N, C-alpha and C positions, 0 to 999 in steps of 0.2 A: 248624665244626661238624664233631661225629664222627659221621656217620650210619651206617656200618660200623660201631659202637660200639650206637648205637640199635638198627639194624635187631636185631645183632644178643642185647640187652639183651632186644626183643618177645619175640625168638625163643627163648628161658632163659625168660620168663616162660609159659609157657603162654595167654597173653591175647590173647583175636582178635585180630582190629584193627578187626575191626566193633566190638570191644567198649571198644576203645580208644578212636575216631571217636569211639563216644556218649558216652565220659565227655567229650571235649574240647565235643562240642556242636559237633563236625562231620563234614561224609557221608566215607566209604571214600575215597572219590575226596582230599576235600579231606586226606586223611592220607597217601593214596600221593601227590603233588605234595608233602608237605611232607617223606615218606621219602623221595623221591629231588631234595630240592634245587630244585626247579622252582620253590616259594617258601618262604617263611623261616616261623617259629614266630616267635607272639607273646608277650612272657610270660606272660602268663597258662596257652596251650598247655605250653610249657615245665612255669608250673608243675602243670599236672592232669597231663601223660604222670609227671613225674618219682613224683606222688603215687600212681597206679596201677599205675607199676612198683615201686615203692618203694626207686628210687633214693638210692642214700648222696651227705652232701654232695660227696664227690670225685667218683662218676660224675655226676652233674649237672656239675659245670665240664670232665671226661674230654668231656664229648658235648656241651655247648653254650656251650661256651667252650672248646675245646681249637687252636680259631685265635690266639686272645689269648692264652693260657694260653701256643703255642708260642711266640708272638711276644718276649712278658716273659720268656721263656726263656732266648731266644736272645740278646737284647739284654744281659740281663746278664751269661752266655757273653763276650759281645764288648769286654765294660767289663776 
C-alpha cells in the first residue's frame, strides 16, 4: 500500500479526514490508524475512500496495490 500517495490525494482533495472517516463509517482515530499503517483497510473501506476521493482506476491500483504491482513488475523484468 502506498500510504504516502493516499495521504497526498487526501490533501489535494480538500476533504477533511473527519468527513472521510464519517463516509467510511469509522472513527477519525480509526482512519488515522489506517493512514499510518497501524491497521489495514478492508475492501469496502478501500472502495469507499476511492469513491470519496474520486480516484481513477490507476490511482486505486497505485495506492492500494502498490506492493503487488511492484512485485509483479520486478518478477517480469527478472525473466
